[in-house]
C-alpha positions in Angstrom: -39.2 -26.9 -17.7 -40.4 -30.0 -19.5 -43.6 -28.5 -20.8 -43.3 -27.4 -24.4 -44.2 -23.7 -24.3 -44.9 -23.4 -28.0 -44.7 -25.8 -30.9 -43.8 -24.5 -34.2 -47.3 -25.0 -35.4 -48.7 -23.3 -32.4 -46.8 -20.2 -33.3 -48.0 -20.5 -36.9 -51.6 -20.9 -35.8 -51.4 -17.8 -33.6 -49.8 -16.0 -36.4 -52.5 -17.0 -38.9 -55.2 -15.9 -36.5 -53.6 -12.5 -36.0 -52.1 -11.9 -39.4 -53.4 -8.3 -39.3 -51.1 -7.6 -36.4 -48.0 -8.5 -38.3 -46.0 -5.7 -39.9 -45.4 -5.8 -43.6 -42.5 -8.1 -44.6 -40.6 -7.6 -47.8 -39.5 -11.2 -47.9 -40.6 -14.2 -45.9 -41.6 -14.8 -42.3 -39.6 -17.5 -40.6 -39.5 -18.9 -37.1 -36.1 -19.8 -35.5 -36.3 -22.0 -32.5 -33.4 -23.0 -30.3 -33.7 -26.2 -28.3 -31.8 -27.9 -25.6 -31.7 -31.6 -26.5 -32.4 -34.0 -23.7 -29.5 -36.5 -23.1 -29.5 -39.3 -25.7 -32.5 -37.8 -27.5 -30.9 -36.2 -30.6 -32.1 -39.0 -33.0 -35.6 -38.6 -31.6 -35.5 -34.9 -32.1 -34.3 -35.3 -35.7 -37.3 -37.7 -36.3 -39.7 -35.1 -34.8 -38.3 -32.6 -37.4 -38.8 -35.1 -40.2 -42.3 -36.0 -39.0 -43.1 -32.2 -38.6 -42.1 -31.6 -42.2 -44.1 -34.7 -43.4 -47.2 -33.3 -41.7 -47.0 -30.1 -43.6 -46.5 -31.9 -46.9 -49.4 -34.3 -46.2 -51.6 -31.3 -45.6 -50.6 -29.6 -48.9 -48.6 -26.8 -47.2 -45.4 -25.4 -48.6 -43.9 -24.8 -45.1 -40.4 -26.3 -44.5 -38.8 -27.2 -41.2 -35.0 -27.3 -41.3 -32.6 -28.6 -38.7 -29.6 -26.6 -37.7 -27.0 -28.5 -35.7 -24.8 -26.3 -33.5 -21.1 -26.5 -34.0 -18.6 -25.8 -31.2 -15.2 -24.4 -32.1 -12.2 -24.9 -29.8 -10.1 -21.8 -30.3 -9.1 -20.2 -33.6 -7.2 -23.3 -34.9 -8.9 -25.9 -32.8 -11.3 -28.7 -33.7 -14.9 -28.3 -34.4 -17.7 -30.7 -33.4 -21.5 -30.9 -33.4 -23.1 -30.4 -30.0 -25.3 -33.3 -28.9 -27.4 -31.1 -26.6 -28.3 -28.2 -28.8 -30.1 -27.6 -32.1 -32.0 -25.0 -34.0 -35.1 -25.5 -36.2 -35.9 -23.0 -38.9 -39.5 -22.9 -40.1 -39.5 -21.3 -43.5 -41.9 -20.6 -46.4 -44.6 -19.6 -43.9 -47.9 -18.2 -45.2 -49.2 -16.1 -42.3 -52.6 -15.8 -44.1 -53.1 -19.6 -44.5 -56.0 -21.0 -42.6 -55.3 -23.0 -39.5 -55.2 -26.8 -40.3 -56.9 -29.1 -37.8 -54.5 -31.0 -35.6 -54.7 -34.8 -36.1 -53.0 -37.9 -34.6 -49.8 -37.4 -36.8 -49.6 -33.8 -35.4 -49.9 -35.1 -31.8 -47.2 -37.7 -32.5 -44.5 -35.3 -33.7 -45.3 -32.8 -30.9 -44.9 -35.7 -28.4 -41.5 -36.5 -29.9 -40.5 -32.8 -29.6 -41.6 -32.8 -25.9 -39.8 -36.0 -25.1 -36.6 -35.1 -26.8 -36.1 -31.3 -26.1 -36.8 -28.2 -24.2 -37.4 -24.9 -26.1 -34.9 -22.2 -25.1 -36.3 -19.5 -27.4 -38.7 -19.0 -30.3 -38.3 -15.9 -32.6 -40.3 -14.9 -35.6 -38.2 -13.0 -38.2 -38.8 -11.3 -41.5 -36.0 -12.4 -43.8 -35.4 -10.3 -46.9 -32.7 -9.9 -49.5 -31.8 -6.3 -49.0 -29.1 -6.5 -51.7 -31.8 -6.5 -54.4 
C-alpha cells in the first residue's frame, strides 16, 4: 500500500475541525505513527521528519515531530541494533483548537518525502498525562 493513508498534518487538520468531538485531556494530545521504511530510504524519511518540523516552525506553531528509531534486542544478553526498516514519529505539543494552516509547496515537499520513503502501519492519537501529580 504505497498511498499515504494519513499524514501527520492530515490528522491534525481533522482533529482541529472536529475538536468538539475530542474527550477532555488532562495533559497533551499526541499522535504516534509507526512506519515501515522502504529499503534504503531511512535518510530520506529522517529528512521528511526534519522538513515536517521546519514547516510547523515556519508557520509559528509549537508542534514538534520527533523520530523514534526502533531497536531490536537479540535475547536477554544479546546485541542491540537500530532497525533500518521501521520507525516511529511522535507528534507532540498539539493544539487541537488551532486553526488549520493552508498547505503550501513546503508542505507538499515533505509529504512527498514521507510517501517515497515509507508506508504507514498505524496512526494513534493519545492523551498523555502525568498521573503522578
